C-alpha positions, 0 to 999 in steps of 0.5 A: 574937246581938242584940248582934252584930247591933247591933255590925254595924249600928253598923259599917255606919252608921259606914262610911256616916257616914265616906263621907258626911263624905268626900264633903262634905269633898271637895265643900267643897274643890272649892268652894274650888278653884273659887272657889265661895265663895257656894255654900259660904257658903250651905251653912255658913249652913244648918248647925246650928252647935251640931251642927257643934261636936259633930261637930268635938269627936267627931272623932278623928285615926283618922277623919281618917286613915281618910278619907285626907284630906291635911292638907298639901293642905288647908293649901295650898288654904286660906290664913289669910285664907280661914280668917278669912273663913270664921269671919266667914261662919259667924257665931256660934261661927265663931272657935271652929269655925275654931280647932278645924279648924285644930287638927285639920289642925295649921295 
């Protein structure tokens, strides 16, 4: 019984994590659409870059599809120069983080 409870709890937390991720991605995309680059930069600079890399490395395409993220929409919204600027703004590990993001969205 304890094992089934643990599985259910893990499933619930997984769904919460996915919803939080979806909300954060949507907020970031909205910031890009509205040109709120300064706010996005502030949020990125507050992030732990090592944790961000761990999250990106754990990311798999099933989660991407479950979140109903449209790769083509992201490709239309974010240009190569936007990615280059984000890499610079991120600072340490910026190039590596952006490369992984591009790999995920097949940019």
